[in-house]
Phi, psi and omega in degrees: 000315180297325178295321180296316179297317179297316179300320180296317180297316185287322186250308188291314183298312178298321179297317179297317182296316179296319179296320180297314183291324179292316181291320180293317179297316181300318181295310186273356173284350178256000181255112182285156174271163180294332181279340181058031179273146175285165178301321179296319180292321178298311181299315181296319181295313181294320177300311182295322180293341179255012177074017181266059181291339182278351179269122182271160176238120183234157176269140179226150181287163175106172180253121183054044177263017184294138179194163175251129179258104183292336180287317181267352184057053182226135172260121181252123182246136178298157186308314182292331176281317182301315184262342184290155181239043187251170175298318179297317180296317179296319181296313181296315181298316180294325178298316180294324176295328177304321178292323178295322178292321176301316180298316180298322185266009180054048179302124189303314182294326178293318179295318180296317180296318179298322179292332182278346186308309182300311182288326179292319179295315178297317182296318181292333182275323188252340187302317184297325179291320178294319181294309180298317179299318180295319180291317182292322182269355181070026181259098184298324180298318180293317179297318180296319178299318179297319180294321179296315178295321179294322179298324178296320178293323178293318179301321178301316180294323180291320179293333179296330183301305179297330178296314182289318179295321179294320179297321179292322178296316178296322180299312180300315181299316182289322181298321180283313184294330180271355178082012179293321175233156176270167180302325181284356178259357183299319184300317180295317181295320179297326180297321178294312182294320180293321179296318179295322180296328181298332179293325178288321178297316180298316179298319180293321179296317180296314180298319180294320178296320178296318180298315179297322179298316180295321179297315179296322178295321180295317178298316179296326180295323181281340180276340181290000000 
């Protein structure tokens, strides 16, 4: 039974989350907003209304490759979001601006996540090798080191959750207050933002399940 639950967490949930965000995005990318603003215009308006004149908005290749680069102070929007005039485009653009506002206001979770990037990146790349090597060679110290590094990567994913949810909350508030969407358009916009958030939740659940599995294996290794 436990194996079935683990299998569901590892495979089914991420697949469901990706399917949900793709179907929701596809649906609302065909629904225009009342303002008929492009994603680039939405991002620029919200940035300017918050005094973030120093943050640029650029077009980037790819599908849903949208992101905010805090080092360069640039919001990069995928072509369909940058030029599109849809509910989905407005939601995605506003979400990325939400991260820029977090950066401006020194949002604690964003700062903490940024500080974790080096160790989380290192941990996600090397931890599995240390863990497997430790288990195969019977070296508990090596396995434990791998688990600690993997835990750092998991912590990064968990800290990402409040960062993303807060950015979406800021996005909704800004979209309404700036007049990009009307009150009756909020429900559609929230569906886009919530679907995207589910991918982060799914990723965090999978990472946490993997960490627990390694911990249980480590405990069992010491009991032998």
